[in-house]
Residue, then its C-alpha position, 0 to 999 in steps of 0.5 A: m500499500l505504501i508503494k501504491y501511495r508513493h506512486s500515485f502521488l509522486l507524479l502530483i508532487l513532481a507536477v507541483l514542484s515543476i510549477f515553482t520557478y524559484s531557487r531551492n532557498q526559496y522553496w524552503g523559505d515558503n515551505s513548499y519544498l519541505w512539505s512536498d518532501v513530507v508527503f513523499k516520505s510519509p504518504l499515509k499522513a494527512r499533515g503534508y497534504i494539508n500544509l502543502g494544499d494550503l500553500l498551493y491554494k494561496r498561490g492560486i494552484t487550486k486543482e492541485a490543491h483540491e486534490l491534496f485536500l481530498k487526499a488528506v480527508e481520505l487518509e485521516p477523516f477525523h482530522f479537523m484541519a483536513r475537513f476545515n481546509l476542504g471546506t473552506f476551498y469549497l466555500h471559495s469555489g461556490r460549492f456551498d453545500d459541500a462546504i457546509y458538510e465539511l466545515r460542520k464536520s470540522i467543528d464536530l471534531m474541534s469544537t474550539y477552532v474559531s475559524a470553522y464557525e466563521n467560514l461555516g457562518m459565511a457558507l450558510i449566508k451564501k446559501g441563503d440560510y441566514v437563521s442557521a448562520e446566525e445560530t452558528l455565529l452566536f455559538g462561535l462567539k460563545v467560544s471567542p467573544k472577541s473575534v472581529s471576524l465572527h461579529l462581522n459575519l454575524g452582522l451580515a447574516l442579520m442584515k440579510k435577515g432584515d434585522y438591521l437594528t441588531a446588525e447595527e449593534t453587532f457591527k458596533a461591538g466588532l468595531e470596539l474590538g477592531p476599530d480600524n476594520s474598514t470592512l465593519h465600518l463599511n457594513l455599519g454604514s449599510s446597516y444605517y442606510l438601510q434604516g434610513k440613517y443617511d448622515k451616519a451611513l456616509h459618516h462610516y462610508l468615508i471612514s472605510a474609504k480612508l482605512a483602505p482603498p475603496s472598492l467600486g461597491l463602496m463608491e456607489s454606496i457613498i454616491k447613493t447616500n449622497v443622493e438620498l442627502g440631497e448632496y448632488d454636487n458630491a454625488e456628481t463629482l463621484c459619478k465622474q470619477i467613476l466614469d473616467f475609469d469605466s466609461n460605460n459604467l451604468f450605475a454612474i450614467d443612470t445616477l448622473a441622469f437622475i441628478y440632472e433631471s432632478t435639477d431641472r438640467r433637461e439636456d444634461a439628463l437627456a444625454q445621459y439617457n441616451r448614453i444608457l441606450e448606447v451601453r444597453p440598447g432597447d433600455s425601456y426605462a431610458e427610452g421612456k425617460i427620453k420621451l417624457l423629458k422631450s415632452g417637457k414632463y420632468g417627473n422622475 
């Protein structure tokens, strides 16, 4: 059996090593060569497969990483980290049912491993099972009350459930533990936005943008909040910044059209609605707005 395992995975390990183009010192520096050697010398133990798979996955070598994670579980099905790595792989691959199964197995085997609760909660959120996600994450917080990630994921589950006020309190509790966490500020802002608390929403969106390079989604949230506050000049400026990078961004074009129409800039609004039709021909909403504007009716 030992010869069989060595033969079947020798080709895999050789393929893995052929991917790396660095010097031997760099192999040892990131442990990839080390763990390949461990797998070759101890092919019936999961530890080498777990650690080598993790290194490959972080390098984006996903097919080989998946094979190694599967082999680790096959060899030692009661190894909590083998189950965790496989479940996390499935989470990031969009295989949420498989992720939930493996991560629950991991928790059954090691009930104090906090990352398993974090990832299981996220898998359940992605699956749309917000109640189970909330239960999982609350249990995780009993294990680790100071986990910023658990507060973040719990807040997301609550927000998805429509419990915006409790989500707000959860994000605030997370920020007490990690005040510079840009994602917590972003989501706290979103919980405020969904409650119509636009001033507070904008405050936390802007903090998030200062703490980390803003994503397009955050930029759009800031624009929408400025529009709700009637701060059209700010929203217009940000829309134009987006269009400097992506001239066909429909969110920015549509928002500019709304702003121009709302401020009686009929020709500018018409130009933006026509621009929408260039990007998305046959858009019935834009066509209807063009007819209304040409008839002199400015209703939004």
